N, CA, C and O atoms as CSV, one atom per row, in Angstrom:
chain,resi,resn,atom,element,x,y,z
A,1,MET,N,N,0.849,-1.108,0.329
A,1,MET,CA,C,0.185,0.015,-0.073
A,1,MET,C,C,0.725,1.194,0.191
A,1,MET,O,O,1.453,1.346,1.172
A,2,SER,N,N,0.391,2.329,-0.783
A,2,SER,CA,C,1.107,3.252,-0.957
A,2,SER,C,C,1.048,4.251,0.538
A,2,SER,O,O,0.100,4.249,1.323
A,3,SER,N,N,1.998,4.868,0.642
A,3,SER,CA,C,2.011,5.590,1.901
A,3,SER,C,C,1.810,7.242,1.500
A,3,SER,O,O,1.559,8.178,2.259
A,4,ASN,N,N,1.968,7.245,0.364
A,4,ASN,CA,C,1.740,8.559,-0.426
A,4,ASN,C,C,0.106,9.033,-0.634
A,4,ASN,O,O,-0.487,8.968,-1.711
A,5,ILE,N,N,-0.367,9.430,0.405
A,5,ILE,CA,C,-2.082,9.864,0.313
A,5,ILE,C,C,-2.337,10.890,-0.892
A,5,ILE,O,O,-3.299,10.738,-1.646
A,6,PHE,N,N,-1.521,11.831,-1.018
A,6,PHE,CA,C,-1.613,12.892,-1.841
A,6,PHE,C,C,-0.805,12.358,-3.145
A,6,PHE,O,O,0.417,12.507,-3.164
A,7,ASN,N,N,-1.343,11.856,-4.026
A,7,ASN,CA,C,-0.592,11.458,-5.139
A,7,ASN,C,C,-0.320,12.635,-6.289
A,7,ASN,O,O,-0.605,13.806,-6.038
A,8,SER,N,N,0.209,12.268,-7.471
A,8,SER,CA,C,0.644,13.324,-8.376
A,8,SER,C,C,-0.840,14.022,-8.854
A,8,SER,O,O,-0.942,15.196,-9.211
A,9,THR,N,N,-1.864,13.135,-8.789
A,9,THR,CA,C,-3.002,13.938,-9.377
A,9,THR,C,C,-3.237,15.273,-8.371
A,9,THR,O,O,-3.572,16.288,-8.981
A,10,ILE,N,N,-3.135,15.371,-7.244
A,10,ILE,CA,C,-3.702,16.280,-6.487
A,10,ILE,C,C,-2.323,17.712,-6.731
A,10,ILE,O,O,-2.580,18.898,-6.942
A,11,GLY,N,N,-1.001,17.121,-6.620
A,11,GLY,CA,C,-0.221,18.014,-7.175
A,11,GLY,C,C,-0.467,18.607,-8.533
A,11,GLY,O,O,-0.556,19.823,-8.701
A,12,GLY,N,N,-0.572,17.763,-9.453
A,12,GLY,CA,C,-1.139,18.327,-10.890
A,12,GLY,C,C,-2.205,19.443,-10.828
A,12,GLY,O,O,-2.146,20.581,-11.294
A,13,LEU,N,N,-3.171,18.853,-10.154
A,13,LEU,CA,C,-4.328,19.908,-10.048
A,13,LEU,C,C,-3.725,21.208,-9.487
A,13,LEU,O,O,-3.711,22.294,-10.066
A,14,ALA,N,N,-3.263,20.945,-8.350
A,14,ALA,CA,C,-2.623,22.090,-7.730
A,14,ALA,C,C,-1.787,23.221,-8.674
A,14,ALA,O,O,-2.113,24.400,-8.812
A,15,ARG,N,N,-0.917,22.715,-9.132
A,15,ARG,CA,C,-0.229,23.236,-10.212
A,15,ARG,C,C,-1.056,24.134,-11.353
A,15,ARG,O,O,-0.730,25.227,-11.815
A,16,THR,N,N,-2.209,23.338,-11.653
A,16,THR,CA,C,-2.906,23.680,-12.519
A,16,THR,C,C,-3.841,25.119,-12.508
A,16,THR,O,O,-4.118,25.878,-13.437
A,17,LEU,N,N,-4.190,25.161,-11.123
A,17,LEU,CA,C,-4.425,26.240,-10.305
A,17,LEU,C,C,-3.852,27.388,-10.331
A,17,LEU,O,O,-4.304,28.501,-10.603
A,18,ASP,N,N,-2.629,26.980,-9.971
A,18,ASP,CA,C,-1.519,28.097,-9.935
A,18,ASP,C,C,-1.286,28.783,-11.283
A,18,ASP,O,O,-0.997,29.980,-11.310
A,19,LEU,N,N,-1.409,28.029,-12.450
A,19,LEU,CA,C,-0.989,28.412,-13.927
A,19,LEU,C,C,-2.295,29.269,-14.269
A,19,LEU,O,O,-2.153,30.346,-14.846
A,20,ARG,N,N,-3.396,28.864,-13.964
A,20,ARG,CA,C,-5.016,29.714,-14.294
A,20,ARG,C,C,-4.789,30.933,-13.222
A,20,ARG,O,O,-5.108,32.093,-13.483
A,21,LEU,N,N,-4.291,30.589,-12.177
A,21,LEU,CA,C,-4.276,32.308,-11.730
A,21,LEU,C,C,-3.355,33.124,-12.391
A,21,LEU,O,O,-3.757,34.240,-12.721
A,22,GLU,N,N,-2.051,32.766,-12.690
A,22,GLU,CA,C,-0.938,33.427,-13.230
A,22,GLU,C,C,-1.479,34.052,-14.457
A,22,GLU,O,O,-1.324,35.242,-14.731
A,23,GLN,N,N,-2.245,33.032,-15.320
A,23,GLN,CA,C,-2.827,33.254,-16.510
A,23,GLN,C,C,-3.990,34.604,-16.597
A,23,GLN,O,O,-4.254,35.292,-17.583
A,24,HIS,N,N,-4.490,34.682,-15.360
A,24,HIS,CA,C,-5.573,35.809,-14.765
A,24,HIS,C,C,-4.764,37.087,-14.789
A,24,HIS,O,O,-5.041,38.081,-15.461
A,25,ALA,N,N,-3.763,36.947,-14.002
A,25,ALA,CA,C,-3.027,38.091,-13.844
A,25,ALA,C,C,-2.310,38.636,-15.270
A,25,ALA,O,O,-2.235,39.830,-15.561
A,26,LEU,N,N,-1.877,37.702,-15.974
A,26,LEU,CA,C,-1.393,38.398,-17.189
A,26,LEU,C,C,-2.561,38.801,-18.174
A,26,LEU,O,O,-2.300,39.782,-18.871
A,27,SER,N,N,-3.567,38.333,-18.323
A,27,SER,CA,C,-4.994,38.897,-19.046
A,27,SER,C,C,-5.247,40.361,-18.447
A,27,SER,O,O,-5.584,41.273,-19.202
A,28,SER,N,N,-5.088,40.549,-17.169
A,28,SER,CA,C,-5.536,41.775,-16.501
A,28,SER,C,C,-4.495,42.798,-16.617
A,28,SER,O,O,-4.800,43.990,-16.619
A,29,SER,N,N,-3.108,42.341,-16.729
A,29,SER,CA,C,-2.476,42.981,-17.329
A,29,SER,C,C,-2.278,43.449,-18.834
A,29,SER,O,O,-1.924,44.543,-19.275
A,30,ASN,N,N,-2.629,42.247,-19.492
A,30,ASN,CA,C,-2.934,42.841,-20.967
A,30,ASN,C,C,-4.018,43.849,-21.134
A,30,ASN,O,O,-3.837,44.790,-21.906
A,31,LEU,N,N,-5.071,43.733,-20.506
A,31,LEU,CA,C,-6.197,44.675,-20.618
A,31,LEU,C,C,-5.687,46.129,-20.083
A,31,LEU,O,O,-5.942,47.167,-20.693
A,32,ALA,N,N,-4.933,46.081,-18.867
A,32,ALA,CA,C,-4.437,47.362,-18.353
A,32,ALA,C,C,-3.624,48.185,-19.159
A,32,ALA,O,O,-3.687,49.414,-19.141
A,33,ASN,N,N,-2.733,47.414,-19.987
A,33,ASN,CA,C,-1.963,48.115,-21.026
A,33,ASN,C,C,-2.245,47.995,-22.468
A,33,ASN,O,O,-1.371,47.946,-23.333
A,34,SER,N,N,-3.500,47.952,-22.673
A,34,SER,CA,C,-4.112,47.951,-23.823
A,34,SER,C,C,-3.847,49.160,-24.683
A,34,SER,O,O,-3.827,49.035,-25.907
A,35,HIS,N,N,-3.585,50.652,-23.937
A,35,HIS,CA,C,-3.441,51.518,-24.669
A,35,HIS,C,C,-1.783,51.879,-24.458
A,35,HIS,O,O,-1.390,53.028,-24.659
A,36,THR,N,N,-1.145,51.139,-24.170
A,36,THR,CA,C,0.333,51.467,-23.828
A,36,THR,C,C,1.113,50.985,-25.359
A,36,THR,O,O,1.025,49.838,-25.798
A,37,PRO,N,N,1.832,52.039,-26.008
A,37,PRO,CA,C,2.423,51.998,-27.349
A,37,PRO,C,C,3.687,50.627,-26.791
A,37,PRO,O,O,4.305,50.438,-25.743
A,38,GLU,N,N,3.621,49.969,-27.996
A,38,GLU,CA,C,4.880,49.021,-27.951
A,38,GLU,C,C,4.485,47.807,-27.011
A,38,GLU,O,O,5.385,47.004,-26.766
A,39,PHE,N,N,3.273,47.597,-26.478
A,39,PHE,CA,C,3.231,46.963,-25.224
A,39,PHE,C,C,2.779,45.551,-26.072
A,39,PHE,O,O,2.021,45.567,-27.043
A,40,LYS,N,N,3.396,44.351,-25.507
A,40,LYS,CA,C,2.912,42.796,-26.237
A,40,LYS,C,C,2.369,42.295,-24.867
A,40,LYS,O,O,2.773,42.465,-23.716
A,41,ALA,N,N,1.087,41.473,-25.501
A,41,ALA,CA,C,0.505,40.760,-24.802
A,41,ALA,C,C,1.157,39.447,-24.361
A,41,ALA,O,O,2.047,38.924,-25.032
A,42,LYS,N,N,0.709,38.940,-23.253
A,42,LYS,CA,C,1.473,37.887,-22.995
A,42,LYS,C,C,0.323,36.735,-22.540
A,42,LYS,O,O,-0.750,37.078,-22.043
A,43,ARG,N,N,0.644,35.494,-22.748
A,43,ARG,CA,C,-0.112,34.093,-22.566
A,43,ARG,C,C,0.803,33.184,-22.058
A,43,ARG,O,O,1.969,33.097,-22.441
A,44,ILE,N,N,0.215,32.420,-21.089
A,44,ILE,CA,C,0.775,31.211,-20.705
A,44,ILE,C,C,0.656,29.994,-21.706
A,44,ILE,O,O,-0.439,29.647,-22.150
A,45,ASP,N,N,1.861,29.354,-22.044
A,45,ASP,CA,C,1.820,28.172,-23.281
A,45,ASP,C,C,1.307,27.145,-22.313
A,45,ASP,O,O,2.126,26.420,-21.748
A,46,PHE,N,N,0.015,27.021,-22.072
A,46,PHE,CA,C,-0.406,25.799,-21.087
A,46,PHE,C,C,0.242,24.393,-21.727
A,46,PHE,O,O,0.892,23.750,-20.902
A,47,GLN,N,N,0.182,23.931,-22.806
A,47,GLN,CA,C,0.818,22.690,-23.342
A,47,GLN,C,C,2.091,22.702,-22.748
A,47,GLN,O,O,2.281,21.863,-21.868
A,48,ALA,N,N,2.782,23.282,-22.966
A,48,ALA,CA,C,4.388,23.469,-22.588
A,48,ALA,C,C,4.381,23.105,-21.013
A,48,ALA,O,O,5.044,22.249,-20.426
A,49,ALA,N,N,3.512,23.938,-20.554
A,49,ALA,CA,C,3.486,23.853,-18.636
A,49,ALA,C,C,3.049,22.410,-18.485
A,49,ALA,O,O,3.690,21.580,-17.841
A,50,PHE,N,N,1.906,22.168,-19.125
A,50,PHE,CA,C,1.549,20.989,-18.450
A,50,PHE,C,C,2.249,19.787,-18.642
A,50,PHE,O,O,2.313,18.856,-17.839
A,51,ASP,N,N,2.912,19.878,-20.055
A,51,ASP,CA,C,3.924,18.788,-20.539
A,51,ASP,C,C,5.014,18.798,-19.334
A,51,ASP,O,O,5.296,17.704,-18.845
A,52,ARG,N,N,5.638,19.957,-18.827
A,52,ARG,CA,C,6.623,19.727,-17.751
A,52,ARG,C,C,5.909,19.530,-16.467
A,52,ARG,O,O,6.605,18.922,-15.654
A,53,VAL,N,N,4.912,19.806,-16.103
A,53,VAL,CA,C,4.280,19.435,-14.992
A,53,VAL,C,C,3.999,17.805,-14.949
A,53,VAL,O,O,4.472,17.126,-14.038
A,54,PHE,N,N,3.384,17.366,-15.753
A,54,PHE,CA,C,2.884,15.914,-15.654
A,54,PHE,C,C,4.020,14.828,-16.182
A,54,PHE,O,O,3.872,13.612,-16.060
A,55,SER,N,N,5.197,15.465,-16.799
A,55,SER,CA,C,6.474,14.513,-17.019
A,55,SER,C,C,7.370,14.326,-16.011
A,55,SER,O,O,8.365,13.602,-15.985
A,56,GLY,N,N,6.793,15.253,-14.955
A,56,GLY,CA,C,7.959,15.177,-13.944
A,56,GLY,C,C,9.009,16.074,-14.172
A,56,GLY,O,O,9.819,16.132,-13.247
A,57,ASN,N,N,9.210,16.740,-15.070
A,57,ASN,CA,C,10.297,17.898,-15.389
A,57,ASN,C,C,10.099,19.351,-14.832
A,57,ASN,O,O,10.830,20.298,-15.123
A,58,ASP,N,N,9.099,19.399,-14.059
A,58,ASP,CA,C,8.610,20.771,-13.886
A,58,ASP,C,C,9.828,21.177,-12.543
A,58,ASP,O,O,9.747,20.604,-11.457
A,59,SER,N,N,10.916,22.233,-12.832
A,59,SER,CA,C,11.803,22.624,-12.008
A,59,SER,C,C,11.367,23.732,-11.007
A,59,SER,O,O,12.127,24.401,-10.307
A,60,THR,N,N,9.868,23.818,-11.066
A,60,THR,CA,C,9.277,24.732,-10.111
A,60,THR,C,C,8.848,23.764,-8.893
A,60,THR,O,O,8.300,24.195,-7.878
A,61,SER,N,N,9.113,22.617,-9.077
A,61,SER,CA,C,8.628,21.777,-7.707
A,61,SER,C,C,9.482,21.846,-6.703
A,61,SER,O,O,10.685,21.814,-6.964
A,62,LEU,N,N,9.089,21.943,-5.518
A,62,LEU,CA,C,9.928,22.093,-3.832
A,62,LEU,C,C,10.517,20.620,-4.042
A,62,LEU,O,O,9.999,19.649,-4.593
A,63,GLN,N,N,11.574,20.742,-3.521
A,63,GLN,CA,C,12.396,19.356,-3.037
A,63,GLN,C,C,12.097,19.089,-1.769
A,63,GLN,O,O,11.967,20.003,-0.955
A,64,ARG,N,N,11.948,17.794,-1.439
A,64,ARG,CA,C,11.754,17.033,0.052
A,64,ARG,C,C,13.287,16.756,0.497
A,64,ARG,O,O,14.063,16.222,-0.296
A,65,SER,N,N,13.747,17.197,1.981
A,65,SER,CA,C,14.669,16.877,2.075
A,65,SER,C,C,14.921,15.283,3.101
A,65,SER,O,O,15.992,14.900,3.572
A,66,SER,N,N,13.778,14.708,3.196
A,66,SER,CA,C,13.471,13.552,3.802
A,66,SER,C,C,12.512,12.857,2.789
A,66,SER,O,O,11.871,13.605,2.052
A,67,GLY,N,N,12.339,11.491,2.668
A,67,GLY,CA,C,11.392,10.870,1.969
A,67,GLY,C,C,9.835,10.753,2.830
A,67,GLY,O,O,8.764,10.306,2.421
A,68,ARG,N,N,10.125,11.227,3.900
A,68,ARG,CA,C,8.710,11.159,4.812
A,68,ARG,C,C,8.319,12.603,4.713
A,68,ARG,O,O,7.387,12.803,5.493
A,69,HIS,N,N,8.563,13.379,4.249
A,69,HIS,CA,C,8.169,14.768,3.821
A,69,HIS,C,C,6.770,14.665,2.904
A,69,HIS,O,O,6.847,13.797,2.035
A,70,MET,N,N,5.664,15.308,2.944
A,70,MET,CA,C,4.819,15.507,2.079
A,70,MET,C,C,5.249,16.286,0.911
A,70,MET,O,O,5.947,17.284,1.086
A,71,VAL,N,N,4.842,15.865,-0.432
A,71,VAL,CA,C,5.350,16.434,-1.476
A,71,VAL,C,C,4.612,18.130,-1.268
A,71,VAL,O,O,3.527,18.482,-0.805
A,72,GLY,N,N,5.504,18.728,-1.713
A,72,GLY,CA,C,4.818,20.226,-1.850
A,72,GLY,C,C,4.515,20.899,-3.049
A,72,GLY,O,O,5.058,20.724,-4.140
A,73,PHE,N,N,3.586,21.700,-2.761
A,73,PHE,CA,C,3.066,22.630,-4.228
A,73,PHE,C,C,3.472,23.978,-4.228
A,73,PHE,O,O,3.167,24.780,-3.345
A,74,SER,N,N,4.266,24.266,-5.372
A,74,SER,CA,C,4.676,25.533,-5.883
A,74,SER,C,C,3.841,26.448,-6.448
A,74,SER,O,O,2.909,25.926,-7.059
A,75,GLY,N,N,3.869,27.937,-6.448
A,75,GLY,CA,C,3.142,28.774,-7.184
A,75,GLY,C,C,3.616,28.950,-8.476
A,75,GLY,O,O,4.588,28.236,-8.721
A,76,ALA,N,N,3.211,29.738,-9.472
A,76,ALA,CA,C,3.897,29.855,-10.817
A,76,ALA,C,C,5.019,30.631,-10.586
A,76,ALA,O,O,5.131,31.467,-9.690
A,77,THR,N,N,5.937,30.300,-11.510
A,77,THR,CA,C,7.246,31.168,-11.150
A,77,THR,C,C,7.373,31.644,-12.524
A,77,THR,O,O,6.546,31.631,-13.436
A,78,GLU,N,N,9.108,32.254,-12.473
A,78,GLU,CA,C,9.210,32.928,-13.712
A,78,GLU,C,C,9.662,31.993,-14.769
A,78,GLU,O,O,9.848,32.302,-15.946
A,79,SER,N,N,9.838,30.692,-14.183
A,79,SER,CA,C,10.017,29.450,-15.284
A,79,SER,C,C,8.742,29.130,-16.032
A,79,SER,O,O,8.852,28.354,-16.981
A,80,THR,N,N,7.675,29.566,-15.772
A,80,THR,CA,C,6.404,29.242,-16.409
A,80,THR,C,C,6.548,29.662,-18.099
A,80,THR,O,O,6.754,30.808,-18.500
A,81,PRO,N,N,6.420,28.700,-18.786
A,81,PRO,CA,C,6.618,29.222,-20.310
A,81,PRO,C,C,5.380,30.400,-20.687
A,81,PRO,O,O,4.187,30.095,-20.677
A,82,VAL,N,N,5.791,31.531,-20.957
A,82,VAL,CA,C,4.837,32.495,-21.182
A,82,VAL,C,C,5.294,33.228,-22.967
A,82,VAL,O,O,6.363,33.498,-23.515
A,83,GLU,N,N,4.244,33.293,-23.262
A,83,GLU,CA,C,4.639,33.722,-24.731
A,83,GLU,C,C,3.957,34.975,-25.096
A,83,GLU,O,O,2.835,35.307,-24.714
A,84,GLU,N,N,4.883,35.756,-26.009
A,84,GLU,CA,C,4.492,37.096,-26.122
A,84,GLU,C,C,4.148,37.402,-27.603
A,84,GLU,O,O,4.914,37.232,-28.551
A,85,ILE,N,N,2.755,37.928,-27.664
A,85,ILE,CA,C,1.922,38.115,-28.707
A,85,ILE,C,C,2.316,39.109,-29.350
A,85,ILE,O,O,2.332,40.232,-28.847
A,86,GLU,N,N,2.807,38.791,-30.911
A,86,GLU,CA,C,3.388,39.910,-31.676
A,86,GLU,C,C,2.082,40.589,-32.190
A,86,GLU,O,O,1.035,39.962,-32.349
A,87,PRO,N,N,2.238,42.007,-32.452
A,87,PRO,CA,C,1.144,42.974,-32.871
A,87,PRO,C,C,0.618,42.831,-34.331
A,87,PRO,O,O,1.512,42.455,-35.090
A,88,ASP,N,N,-0.562,43.024,-34.917
A,88,ASP,CA,C,-0.615,42.853,-36.268
A,88,ASP,C,C,0.108,43.772,-37.071
A,88,ASP,O,O,0.475,44.847,-36.598
A,89,ALA,N,N,0.341,43.453,-38.215
A,89,ALA,CA,C,0.837,44.263,-39.198
A,89,ALA,C,C,0.265,45.709,-39.285
A,89,ALA,O,O,0.989,46.697,-39.410
A,90,TRP,N,N,-1.212,45.756,-39.204
A,90,TRP,CA,C,-1.700,47.082,-38.975
A,90,TRP,C,C,-1.551,48.233,-37.707
A,90,TRP,O,O,-1.771,49.443,-37.643
A,91,SER,N,N,-1.101,47.287,-36.815
A,91,SER,CA,C,-1.103,48.000,-35.605
A,91,SER,C,C,-0.369,49.349,-35.528
A,91,SER,O,O,0.857,49.243,-35.552
A,92,GLN,N,N,-0.868,50.604,-35.439
A,92,GLN,CA,C,-0.359,51.793,-35.453
A,92,GLN,C,C,1.001,51.983,-34.288
A,92,GLN,O,O,2.095,52.522,-34.458
A,93,ASP,N,N,0.470,51.362,-33.179
A,93,ASP,CA,C,1.560,51.743,-31.899
A,93,ASP,C,C,2.420,50.650,-31.743
A,93,ASP,O,O,3.479,50.844,-31.147
A,94,GLY,N,N,2.141,49.483,-32.191
A,94,GLY,CA,C,3.040,48.526,-31.767
A,94,GLY,C,C,2.505,47.593,-30.600
A,94,GLY,O,O,3.200,46.764,-30.012
A,95,ASN,N,N,1.004,47.884,-30.324
A,95,ASN,CA,C,0.640,47.387,-29.240
A,95,ASN,C,C,-0.288,45.828,-29.653
A,95,ASN,O,O,-1.160,45.875,-30.520
A,96,SER,N,N,-0.099,45.058,-29.225
A,96,SER,CA,C,-0.714,43.513,-29.787
A,96,SER,C,C,-1.766,43.180,-28.752
A,96,SER,O,O,-2.039,41.982,-28.682
A,97,VAL,N,N,-2.492,44.097,-27.833
A,97,VAL,CA,C,-3.607,43.610,-27.086
A,97,VAL,C,C,-4.662,43.851,-27.750
A,97,VAL,O,O,-4.842,44.964,-28.246
A,98,ASN,N,N,-5.592,42.800,-27.886
A,98,ASN,CA,C,-7.052,42.792,-28.527
A,98,ASN,C,C,-7.839,42.628,-27.160
A,98,ASN,O,O,-7.614,41.724,-26.356
A,99,ALA,N,N,-8.805,43.636,-27.003
A,99,ALA,CA,C,-9.708,43.345,-25.780
A,99,ALA,C,C,-10.592,42.350,-26.076
A,99,ALA,O,O,-11.045,41.724,-25.118
A,100,ASP,N,N,-10.892,42.101,-27.015
A,100,ASP,CA,C,-11.836,41.066,-26.997
A,100,ASP,C,C,-11.400,39.709,-27.225
A,100,ASP,O,O,-12.185,38.760,-27.222
A,101,VAL,N,N,-10.114,39.601,-27.430
A,101,VAL,CA,C,-9.422,38.337,-27.327
A,101,VAL,C,C,-9.366,38.061,-26.042
A,101,VAL,O,O,-9.850,37.021,-25.597
A,102,GLU,N,N,-8.777,38.948,-25.297
A,102,GLU,CA,C,-8.183,39.017,-23.805
A,102,GLU,C,C,-9.533,38.672,-22.883
A,102,GLU,O,O,-9.425,37.967,-21.879
A,103,HIS,N,N,-10.751,39.201,-23.288
A,103,HIS,CA,C,-11.944,38.802,-22.767
A,103,HIS,C,C,-12.171,37.356,-22.845
A,103,HIS,O,O,-12.271,36.704,-21.806
A,104,ALA,N,N,-12.244,36.911,-23.776
A,104,ALA,CA,C,-12.478,35.518,-24.401
A,104,ALA,C,C,-11.523,34.575,-23.387
A,104,ALA,O,O,-11.961,33.689,-22.652
A,105,VAL,N,N,-10.154,34.963,-23.517
A,105,VAL,CA,C,-9.204,33.990,-22.594
A,105,VAL,C,C,-9.618,34.172,-21.198
A,105,VAL,O,O,-9.459,33.179,-20.489
A,106,MET,N,N,-10.133,35.258,-20.621
A,106,MET,CA,C,-10.353,35.391,-19.310
A,106,MET,C,C,-11.555,34.463,-18.917
A,106,MET,O,O,-11.607,33.999,-17.778
A,107,VAL,N,N,-12.595,34.167,-19.923
A,107,VAL,CA,C,-13.587,33.550,-19.706
A,107,VAL,C,C,-13.129,32.219,-19.853
A,107,VAL,O,O,-13.414,31.390,-18.989
A,108,GLN,N,N,-12.538,31.954,-20.721
A,108,GLN,CA,C,-12.050,30.373,-21.127
A,108,GLN,C,C,-11.388,29.902,-19.819
A,108,GLN,O,O,-11.613,28.823,-19.271
A,109,ASN,N,N,-10.543,30.853,-19.394
A,109,ASN,CA,C,-9.655,30.586,-18.224
A,109,ASN,C,C,-10.377,30.426,-16.945
A,109,ASN,O,O,-10.113,29.477,-16.207
A,110,ASN,N,N,-11.487,31.512,-16.574
A,110,ASN,CA,C,-12.345,31.077,-15.552
A,110,ASN,C,C,-13.090,29.860,-15.597
A,110,ASN,O,O,-13.245,29.292,-14.516
A,111,LEU,N,N,-13.647,29.271,-16.752
A,111,LEU,CA,C,-14.305,27.700,-16.825
A,111,LEU,C,C,-13.380,27.115,-16.533
A,111,LEU,O,O,-13.639,26.548,-15.471
A,112,LEU,N,N,-12.182,26.846,-16.920
A,112,LEU,CA,C,-11.385,25.917,-16.598
A,112,LEU,C,C,-10.707,25.931,-15.380
A,112,LEU,O,O,-10.472,24.837,-14.865
A,113,TYR,N,N,-10.294,27.090,-14.735
A,113,TYR,CA,C,-10.213,26.778,-13.549
A,113,TYR,C,C,-11.307,26.562,-12.406
A,113,TYR,O,O,-10.977,26.286,-11.252
A,114,ASN,N,N,-12.442,26.687,-12.754
A,114,ASN,CA,C,-13.611,26.081,-11.839
A,114,ASN,C,C,-13.781,24.706,-12.140
A,114,ASN,O,O,-14.145,23.977,-11.218
A,115,ALA,N,N,-13.591,24.239,-13.218
A,115,ALA,CA,C,-13.484,22.512,-13.336
A,115,ALA,C,C,-12.182,22.131,-12.757
A,115,ALA,O,O,-12.165,20.998,-12.275
A,116,THR,N,N,-11.243,22.713,-12.701
A,116,THR,CA,C,-10.132,22.161,-11.648
A,116,THR,C,C,-10.479,22.124,-10.505
A,116,THR,O,O,-10.294,21.086,-9.868
A,117,VAL,N,N,-11.111,23.295,-9.879
A,117,VAL,CA,C,-11.470,23.022,-8.671
A,117,VAL,C,C,-12.598,22.141,-8.187
A,117,VAL,O,O,-12.755,21.641,-7.074
A,118,ASP,N,N,-13.324,22.064,-9.235
A,118,ASP,CA,C,-14.246,21.008,-8.870
A,118,ASP,C,C,-13.619,19.459,-8.888
A,118,ASP,O,O,-14.102,18.533,-8.236
A,119,ALA,N,N,-12.451,19.352,-9.758
A,119,ALA,CA,C,-11.958,18.211,-9.755
A,119,ALA,C,C,-11.288,17.849,-8.384
A,119,ALA,O,O,-11.423,16.823,-7.718
A,120,MET,N,N,-10.643,18.798,-8.177
A,120,MET,CA,C,-9.787,18.735,-6.729
A,120,MET,C,C,-10.794,18.505,-5.651
A,120,MET,O,O,-10.606,17.580,-4.860
A,121,SER,N,N,-11.897,19.304,-5.549
A,121,SER,CA,C,-12.999,19.086,-4.494
A,121,SER,C,C,-13.298,17.640,-4.487
A,121,SER,O,O,-13.266,17.011,-3.429
A,122,ARG,N,N,-13.670,16.919,-5.938
A,122,ARG,CA,C,-14.101,15.587,-5.718
A,122,ARG,C,C,-12.642,14.648,-5.082
A,122,ARG,O,O,-12.673,13.871,-4.128
A,123,LYS,N,N,-11.434,14.998,-5.921
A,123,LYS,CA,C,-10.589,14.100,-5.126
A,123,LYS,C,C,-10.324,14.127,-3.733
A,123,LYS,O,O,-9.896,13.172,-3.086
A,124,LEU,N,N,-10.607,15.323,-3.269
A,124,LEU,CA,C,-10.506,15.526,-1.829
A,124,LEU,C,C,-11.658,14.670,-0.891
A,124,LEU,O,O,-11.449,13.891,0.039
A,125,ALA,N,N,-12.979,15.124,-1.508
A,125,ALA,CA,C,-13.896,14.375,-1.044
A,125,ALA,C,C,-13.693,12.787,-0.933
A,125,ALA,O,O,-14.230,12.106,-0.058
A,126,MET,N,N,-12.869,12.298,-1.911
A,126,MET,CA,C,-12.551,10.803,-1.948
A,126,MET,C,C,-11.768,10.386,-0.753
A,126,MET,O,O,-12.012,9.452,0.011
A,127,LEU,N,N,-10.858,11.175,-0.726
A,127,LEU,CA,C,-9.869,11.097,0.668
A,127,LEU,C,C,-10.720,11.139,1.887
A,127,LEU,O,O,-10.536,10.380,2.839
A,128,GLU,N,N,-11.786,12.165,1.836
A,128,GLU,CA,C,-12.358,12.290,3.328
A,128,GLU,C,C,-13.255,11.029,3.445
A,128,GLU,O,O,-13.371,10.455,4.528
A,129,TYR,N,N,-13.931,10.573,2.250
A,129,TYR,CA,C,-14.691,9.284,2.453
A,129,TYR,C,C,-13.934,8.238,2.964
A,129,TYR,O,O,-14.384,7.500,3.841
A,130,ALA,N,N,-12.729,8.099,2.452
A,130,ALA,CA,C,-11.828,6.853,2.791
A,130,ALA,C,C,-11.254,7.148,4.261
A,130,ALA,O,O,-10.989,6.102,4.854
A,131,ALA,N,N,-11.054,8.062,4.834
A,131,ALA,CA,C,-10.856,8.453,6.090
A,131,ALA,C,C,-11.853,8.319,7.108
A,131,ALA,O,O,-11.588,7.962,8.256
A,132,SER,N,N,-13.283,8.672,6.590
A,132,SER,CA,C,-14.229,8.232,7.493
A,132,SER,C,C,-14.618,6.872,7.798
A,132,SER,O,O,-15.508,6.593,8.601
A,133,ASP,N,N,-13.894,5.978,7.105
A,133,ASP,CA,C,-13.883,4.539,7.240
A,133,ASP,C,C,-15.388,4.333,6.267
A,133,ASP,O,O,-16.335,3.701,6.734
A,134,GLY,N,N,-15.430,4.878,5.056
A,134,GLY,CA,C,-16.432,4.613,4.050
A,134,GLY,C,C,-17.992,5.255,4.651
A,134,GLY,O,O,-19.100,4.824,4.332
A,135,GLY,N,N,-17.743,6.234,5.463
A,135,GLY,CA,C,-18.983,7.240,5.674
A,135,GLY,C,C,-19.746,6.395,7.025
A,135,GLY,O,O,-20.887,6.626,7.424
A,136,LYS,N,N,-18.984,5.572,7.485
A,136,LYS,CA,C,-19.500,4.633,8.738
A,136,LYS,C,C,-19.500,5.606,10.194
A,136,LYS,O,O,-19.851,5.114,11.266
């Protein structure tokens, strides 16, 4: 029987929540700078980030000094793969922010954040059920 009650699923879900929060901050910054000349919109490359997290190559994970320590969860850091969006050729001021696109990104990000929270809640509910000896 495994002694690791918080398996990689919970760690992956926690990292996903961190990435979703960071994307929200980036989208907010993009919208705030929508009229700043030469500002380049930024987005997280979720495919690259998830590849790192779920392959075990995520350099942002905390290190354990003992095998008996619980696995730690880290927040998003500067090693998160962030893409800069280039401005359209017809952009007069070199700004690449499109407010409509940013709002759509925020809505999608919010839906995916909520879905991840739901998955985390279900996973923790299963642990609670097991800890209560099957609801007895």
